[in-house]
C-alpha positions in Angstrom: -0.3 -0.1 0.1 1.2 3.8 -0.4 2.7 5.5 2.1 1.3 9.4 3.1 2.8 11.6 0.3 5.8 12.6 0.8 6.1 17.0 -0.5 3.1 18.7 0.3 3.0 22.5 0.9 1.6 23.4 4.4 -1.9 24.4 3.0 -2.3 21.0 1.5 -1.2 19.4 5.0 -3.5 20.9 6.5 -6.5 20.4 4.3 -5.4 16.6 4.1 -5.6 16.7 7.6 -9.0 18.0 7.6 -10.0 15.4 5.0 -8.2 12.7 6.6 -10.2 13.6 10.1 -13.5 14.1 8.6 -13.0 10.5 6.9 -12.0 8.6 10.2 -15.0 10.2 12.1 -17.4 8.8 8.7 -15.0 5.4 9.0 -16.0 4.9 12.5 -19.6 6.3 12.4 -20.2 3.3 10.2 -17.9 0.5 10.7 -16.7 1.2 14.2 -13.1 0.4 15.3 -12.3 -2.5 13.6 -13.1 -0.5 10.3 -10.6 2.4 11.7 -7.8 0.2 12.5 -8.3 -1.2 9.1 -8.4 2.3 7.3 -5.1 2.8 9.4 -3.4 0.2 8.1 -4.1 1.0 4.7 -3.3 4.4 4.8 0.2 4.6 6.9 1.1 1.0 4.9 2.1 -0.9 7.8 0.3 -2.8 10.4 -2.0 -0.9 12.9 -4.1 -2.0 16.1 -4.8 -1.9 19.8 -2.3 -3.0 21.8 -3.9 -4.3 25.2 -2.7 -4.6 28.1 -3.2 -7.5 29.3 -3.1 -9.6 26.3 -1.1 -8.5 23.2 -2.3 -11.2 21.3 -1.4 -11.0 17.4 0.5 -7.5 17.7 4.2 -6.7 16.3 7.1 -7.1 19.0 8.0 -4.0 18.3 4.7 -2.4 19.3 4.1 -4.2 22.5 7.6 -3.3 24.0 6.6 0.7 23.0 3.3 0.1 24.5 4.9 -1.7 27.8 7.0 1.7 27.3 4.3 4.0 27.3 2.2 2.4 30.3 6.3 2.7 32.7 6.6 5.9 31.9 3.1 7.4 32.1 3.4 9.3 28.9 0.7 9.7 26.3 2.6 8.9 23.1 6.0 7.5 22.3 8.4 6.7 19.5 10.1 3.3 19.3 12.7 2.9 16.9 13.5 -0.4 15.2 16.6 -0.9 12.3 14.0 -0.4 9.7 10.6 0.4 10.9 9.4 3.0 13.7 6.4 2.0 16.3 4.0 5.1 17.3 2.2 4.4 19.9 -0.4 6.8 21.4 -2.4 6.1 24.6 -6.1 5.0 25.1 -8.7 3.9 27.8 -8.2 1.1 30.3 -4.0 0.7 29.7 -4.2 -0.3 25.8 -2.7 1.8 23.0 -3.0 2.6 19.1 0.0 1.6 17.6 1.6 1.6 13.9 4.2 0.2 12.4 5.7 2.4 10.0 9.0 2.0 7.5 11.4 4.6 8.0 11.9 7.2 7.7 8.7 7.9 8.8 6.1 11.0 6.9 6.1 13.7 9.9 2.0 13.3 9.2 2.3 10.2 10.6 1.9 11.0 14.4 -0.6 13.4 13.7 -3.0 11.3 11.7 -2.0 9.0 14.5 -3.1 11.0 17.3 -6.3 12.7 16.0 -7.3 8.9 15.0 -6.5 8.0 18.6 -9.1 10.5 20.1 -11.8 9.1 17.8 -11.4 5.6 18.1 -10.8 6.3 22.5 -14.9 7.3 21.7 -15.4 4.3 19.8 -14.4 1.7 22.0 -15.9 3.0 24.6 -19.2 3.2 22.8 -19.0 -0.3 21.6 -18.4 -1.5 25.0 -20.8 0.3 26.7 -22.6 -1.7 23.8 -21.3 -4.5 24.8 -22.1 -4.7 28.8 -26.1 -3.4 27.6 -26.3 -6.4 25.6 -24.8 -8.7 28.5 -27.3 -7.4 31.0 -30.4 -7.7 28.7 -28.7 -11.3 28.3 -28.3 -11.7 31.8 -32.1 -10.2 32.3 -33.8 -12.8 29.7 -32.2 -15.4 31.5 -33.3 -14.4 34.6 -36.8 -13.8 33.6 -36.6 -17.4 32.1 -35.4 -19.0 35.1 -38.5 -17.2 37.0 -40.7 -19.0 34.4 -38.8 -22.1 34.8 -39.5 -21.9 38.9 -43.1 -20.9 38.3 -43.5 -24.1 36.2 -41.9 -26.3 38.5 -43.5 -25.0 41.8 -41.2 -23.0 43.1 -43.0 -20.2 44.2 -40.8 -18.3 46.9 -37.9 -18.4 45.1 -39.5 -16.9 41.6 -40.7 -14.5 43.7 -37.1 -13.5 45.2 -36.4 -12.7 41.6 -39.3 -11.5 40.1 -38.9 -8.8 43.1 -35.0 -8.2 41.5 -36.5 -7.5 37.8 -39.6 -6.2 38.1 -42.4 -6.0 38.5 -43.9 -8.4 41.2 -45.1 -11.1 39.8 -49.2 -11.1 39.6 -51.5 -12.6 41.6 -54.1 -14.1 40.3 -53.2 -13.6 37.2 -54.5 -14.6 33.5 -51.6 -15.8 31.5 -51.3 -14.8 27.3 -48.9 -16.7 25.1 -48.3 -14.5 22.0 -47.3 -15.5 18.8 -45.6 -13.5 16.5 -41.8 -13.1 14.9 -39.2 -13.2 16.4 -38.0 -9.9 15.8 -41.6 -8.2 17.3 -41.2 -9.7 20.3 -39.7 -6.8 22.1 -42.2 -4.6 20.5 -45.6 -7.1 21.7 -43.9 -6.8 25.1 -43.5 -2.7 25.0 -47.1 -3.0 24.1 -48.3 -5.4 26.9 -46.5 -2.9 29.3 -48.2 0.5 28.2 -51.5 -1.6 28.4 -51.7 -2.7 31.6 -48.9 0.1 33.3 -46.4 -1.7 33.5 -47.9 -4.3 35.9 -47.6 -7.3 33.4 -44.8 -9.4 33.7 -43.2 -10.7 30.3 -41.0 -13.5 29.7 -39.2 -14.5 26.0 -40.5 -18.4 25.6 -37.2 -20.1 26.1 -38.7 -22.9 23.9 -40.9 -21.5 21.3 -38.6 -18.3 19.4 -41.7 -16.7 18.4 -43.7 -17.1 21.6 -44.0 -14.0 24.2 -45.5 -15.1 27.6 -47.3 -12.1 29.7 -48.1 -13.0 33.3 -51.2 -9.9 34.0 -52.7 -8.8 36.9 -56.3 -11.0 37.0 -58.0 -7.3 37.7 -56.4 -5.8 35.0 -57.5 -8.8 32.5 -60.8 -9.3 30.7 -63.6 -10.5 32.7 -64.4 -14.8 31.9 -67.2 -13.4 29.4 -67.2 -10.8 27.2 -64.3 -9.0 24.7 -60.5 -9.0 25.4 -59.1 -5.7 24.9 -55.5 -7.1 25.7 -55.9 -9.6 23.4 -57.5 -7.9 20.4 -54.5 -5.1 21.1 -51.7 -7.3 21.1 -52.7 -9.7 17.8 -52.9 -6.0 16.4 -49.3 -5.1 16.9 -48.8 -7.3 13.4 -50.6 -9.2 10.9 -49.2 -12.2 12.2 -49.4 -11.9 15.6 -52.0 -14.9 17.3 -52.7 -14.5 20.8 -54.1 -17.5 23.7 -54.9 -16.7 26.8 -55.8 -18.8 30.2 -58.7 -18.5 32.7 -58.2 -16.1 35.6 -55.9 -18.6 37.9 -53.9 -18.2 41.2 -49.9 -18.1 40.6 -49.5 -21.2 42.0 -50.9 -23.0 39.2 -48.9 -21.0 36.6 -48.2 -24.8 34.6 -52.4 -25.1 34.1 -52.0 -21.2 33.0 -49.7 -22.1 31.0 -51.1 -24.9 29.2 -54.3 -23.5 28.9 -52.8 -19.4 27.1 -51.1 -22.6 24.5 -54.0 -24.6 23.9 -56.2 -20.9 23.4 -53.1 -20.2 20.8 -53.9 -23.3 18.7 -57.6 -22.0 18.8 -56.7 -18.6 17.9 -54.3 -19.5 14.6 -57.6 -20.2 13.1 -60.3 -17.1 14.1 -60.5 -14.2 12.0 -59.9 -12.3 14.8 -56.5 -14.1 15.7 -57.0 -14.4 19.8 -58.9 -17.3 22.0 -59.6 -17.5 25.1 -59.0 -20.4 27.1 -62.4 -22.8 26.6 -64.2 -24.9 28.6 -62.6 -26.7 32.2 -61.7 -27.5 34.8 -58.3 -29.0 33.9 -58.0 -32.7 35.3 -55.6 -32.2 38.5 -58.3 -29.4 39.4 -60.6 -31.5 39.1 -59.2 -34.5 41.1 -60.2 -35.1 44.7 -58.0 -35.4 47.8 -57.3 -38.7 47.4 -55.6 -38.0 44.5 -52.8 -35.8 45.6 -52.0 -39.1 47.8 -51.9 -41.2 45.0 -49.5 -39.1 43.4 -47.2 -38.2 46.1 -47.0 -42.0 46.8 -46.0 -42.9 43.3 -43.6 -39.6 43.1 -42.0 -41.0 46.6 -38.7 -43.1 45.1 -37.9 -39.7 42.6 -38.4 -37.3 45.3 -35.9 -39.5 47.7 -33.7 -40.2 44.8 -29.9 -39.2 46.2 -27.6 -39.0 43.6 -24.2 -41.4 43.9 -21.9 -38.7 43.0 -22.3 -34.8 43.9 -22.5 -33.9 39.6 -25.3 -36.4 39.5 -28.8 -34.6 38.8 -30.5 -35.3 41.6 -34.6 -35.1 43.0 -35.7 -31.5 42.1 -33.7 -31.5 38.3 -34.9 -34.9 37.6 -38.5 -34.1 38.2 -38.1 -31.0 36.7 -36.6 -32.7 32.9 -39.9 -35.0 33.5 -41.8 -31.9 33.9 -40.1 -30.6 30.7 -40.4 -33.5 28.3 -43.5 -34.3 29.0 -44.4 -30.8 28.0 -41.9 -30.0 25.2 -40.5 -33.1 24.2 -37.1 -33.1 22.4 -37.2 -29.2 22.8 -37.0 -29.5 26.6 -33.7 -29.1 26.1 -33.7 -25.7 25.3 -35.7 -25.0 28.5 -33.3 -26.9 30.4 -30.3 -25.8 29.3 -28.9 -29.0 28.2 -27.4 -31.3 25.9 -29.8 -33.5 24.3 -27.7 -36.8 25.3 -27.9 -35.7 29.1 -32.0 -35.4 28.2 -31.7 -38.6 27.0 -29.7 -40.0 29.7 -31.8 -38.5 32.7 -34.7 -39.8 31.4 -33.2 -43.5 31.4 -32.6 -42.3 34.9 -36.4 -41.3 35.6 -37.5 -44.7 34.0 -35.1 -46.5 36.5 -36.4 -45.0 39.4 -39.8 -45.1 38.9 -39.9 -48.6 36.6 -41.8 -47.3 34.0 -41.8 -46.9 30.3 -41.7 -43.2 29.3 -42.0 -44.3 25.5 -46.1 -45.7 25.9 -48.3 -43.0 26.0 -50.0 -44.0 29.1 -46.7 -44.1 31.4 -46.7 -40.7 30.2 -49.9 -39.4 31.3 -49.7 -41.3 34.3 -46.7 -39.0 35.2 -47.8 -35.5 33.9 -50.5 -36.3 36.3 -48.9 -37.2 39.3 -47.0 -34.0 38.8 -49.6 -31.8 38.3 -51.1 -32.9 41.6 -48.0 -32.4 43.3 -47.0 -28.9 42.1 -44.3 -28.2 44.7 -42.2 -30.9 44.1 -40.3 -33.1 47.0 -40.5 -30.7 50.1 -43.0 -28.8 48.5 -47.0 -28.8 49.5 -48.0 -32.2 48.4 -44.9 -33.1 47.3 -43.0 -34.8 50.1 -43.4 -38.7 50.8 -43.0 -37.8 54.4 -46.1 -34.9 54.7 -49.1 -35.7 56.9 -51.9 -36.8 55.2 -54.4 -34.4 55.4 -57.2 -34.4 58.4 -60.5 -36.4 57.5 -58.9 -37.1 53.4 -60.6 -40.7 52.1 -57.4 -43.0 51.8 -55.0 -42.8 48.8 -55.9 -45.0 46.1 -53.5 -47.5 45.3 -53.3 -46.6 41.5 -53.9 -44.4 38.7 -57.6 -45.8 38.2 -58.4 -45.6 41.9 -58.1 -42.0 40.9 -60.3 -42.1 37.8 -62.5 -43.9 39.1 -63.8 -40.7 41.1 -67.1 -39.3 40.5 -65.5 -35.7 39.9 -63.1 -36.7 37.4 -65.7 -38.9 35.6 -67.3 -36.4 35.1 -65.0 -34.1 34.2 -64.0 -36.9 31.4 -67.8 -36.6 30.1 -67.2 -33.0 29.8 -63.7 -33.4 28.2 -64.9 -35.7 25.4 -68.1 -34.3 24.3 -67.2 -32.4 21.8 -66.1 -35.6 19.7 -69.8 -36.7 19.6 -71.5 -32.8 19.5 -72.9 -31.7 16.2 -70.0 -29.6 15.7 -67.3 -32.8 15.1 -66.5 -33.9 11.8 -67.0 -37.7 11.0 -64.9 -40.0 12.2 -63.6 -37.6 15.2 -63.8 -40.0 18.2 -62.5 -42.9 16.3 -59.2 -40.9 14.6 -58.6 -39.8 18.4 -59.0 -43.1 19.3 -56.3 -44.8 16.8 -54.2 -42.1 17.6 -53.9 -42.9 21.1 -53.6 -46.4 21.2 -50.4 -45.6 18.9 -48.8 -43.6 21.7 -50.0 -40.3 19.7 -47.8 -41.0 16.8 -49.4 -40.1 13.0 -47.7 -42.7 11.5 -48.9 -45.9 12.5 -52.1 -44.0 13.8 -53.0 -42.9 10.2 -51.8 -46.5 8.9 -54.7 -48.1 11.4 -57.5 -45.8 9.9 -56.2 -46.2 6.3 -55.7 -42.7 5.7 -52.8 -41.0 4.6 -50.4 -39.6 7.1 -51.8 -35.9 5.9 -55.4 -36.8 6.2 -55.1 -37.9 9.6 -52.8 -34.3 10.5 -55.9 -32.1 8.9 -58.4 -34.3 10.7 -56.4 -33.8 14.5 -56.1 -30.2 13.2 -60.0 -29.9 13.3 -60.3 -31.7 16.4 -57.7 -29.1 17.8 -60.1 -26.4 17.1 -62.7 -28.7 18.1 -61.7 -29.4 21.6 -59.7 -25.7 22.0 -56.6 -27.7 22.8 -53.5 -28.2 21.3 -52.8 -31.7 20.0 -49.6 -32.0 17.5 -47.9 -29.1 18.8 -46.4 -29.2 22.5 -47.7 -29.3 25.8 -50.6 -31.2 23.5 -53.0 -32.2 25.4 -52.9 -35.9 24.6 -52.3 -37.2 28.1 -55.5 -35.2 29.1 -57.0 -37.2 26.2 -55.9 -40.3 27.2 -56.6 -39.9 30.5 -60.2 -39.0 29.6 -61.0 -41.6 27.7 -60.1 -44.2 30.6 -61.9 -42.9 33.1 -64.7 -43.2 30.8 -63.8 -46.6 30.3 -63.6 -47.3 33.6 -67.0 -45.8 33.9 -68.6 -48.3 31.9 -69.1 -45.5 28.8 -66.7 -46.8 25.7 -64.2 -49.5 24.9 -60.3 -50.0 26.2 -58.4 -46.5 26.0 -55.4 -48.2 24.4 
């Protein structure tokens, strides 16, 4: 690359210096520090870069020695001569120095150009560091919010409250949960709109599993009543043409897992509506309909998991295994995103859970049983209903010996009838009941279910998509209602109203 011109009049040198300063400012504005250093290297015809105090990196040895001299003497600029080159150095913030190696004899304008560039470069580096700090803070807050969501989903309300208080606003209780589906780049805009509409009282978090989802916990006092329009859903859906909103019913904070599932099911319904928003349909959920003895059964079933002690300190404990089971039952292989673990780690933990509980999680009945038990003991080990050593509730009936004993209770039988009624109602498409039963019988796998029905896989998918709108539940995307459907069919079978569920 050519060197600086060697012969210039004072006026030319002044004009050239002004042009260089303007060029440095323009390059710094458009390309940042890296672009400034690249331009200087081309302009001066030699290596130019920033020498760090702690790490010289790929800097030439002469520049490193020059930077050390600069710091040792406490001066702002220095020149260190070699045999054929010279290192020109100008101090920057944080023990760094702008250094350039130029061939001898050096042009007299080179020091002025570097001095002018050093002032600009120092500002650019500070701005870039501020941006990096801001990005680190943003990432840290996002991860902290994910952690709060994870704690809520596992019934750790006390810890969730403590973390949420530091982030703000406080977690609402009671609440209505909203799940907004939009393009990933629109989630920030949706969150801002939600904060405006709720006066900053909504607690928002970007879904750690689905990059197109934003989750909002809104105080029940600010959300719409159970009947009538939902202005918040309408406003969030209006943020963009492809925004879709699902809303839960009014629930307590301790029921956050049920609220999320309800909002997710409502989202599946909203995709097929002109207004692009929907509220969760009929309920209650099975864990809300289960009687007190159901909790005793669930506690006994999960006792081996809750009392499990790892052999090594680095192995997952009872709480981690419970969280893994809950995440996998809700999100399948996507649970790795929520748990921040590798897929091989997820597979290893699932095998361990199967071994501890003596079950086969490849089968839908085992999945439904474990999902039901986890929902009936939201506190986990040591929490309400979660400890195997917790005293029985005074006056409560004896816990059933198995899941069938729980499902035989009249409350769950009534829930099952209400849950399955749409499959045989007037709006049900032909073969809805048979399609669901075949799908459940084959562990919610589309390919064997389609073969059993004698239709194509796309045909089976279309049938289940229509049934999603009918049941107002998500079936094909997790969290899916397949566990509740299996429980409802089993409860109906035990009541003598239908054939085998699987």
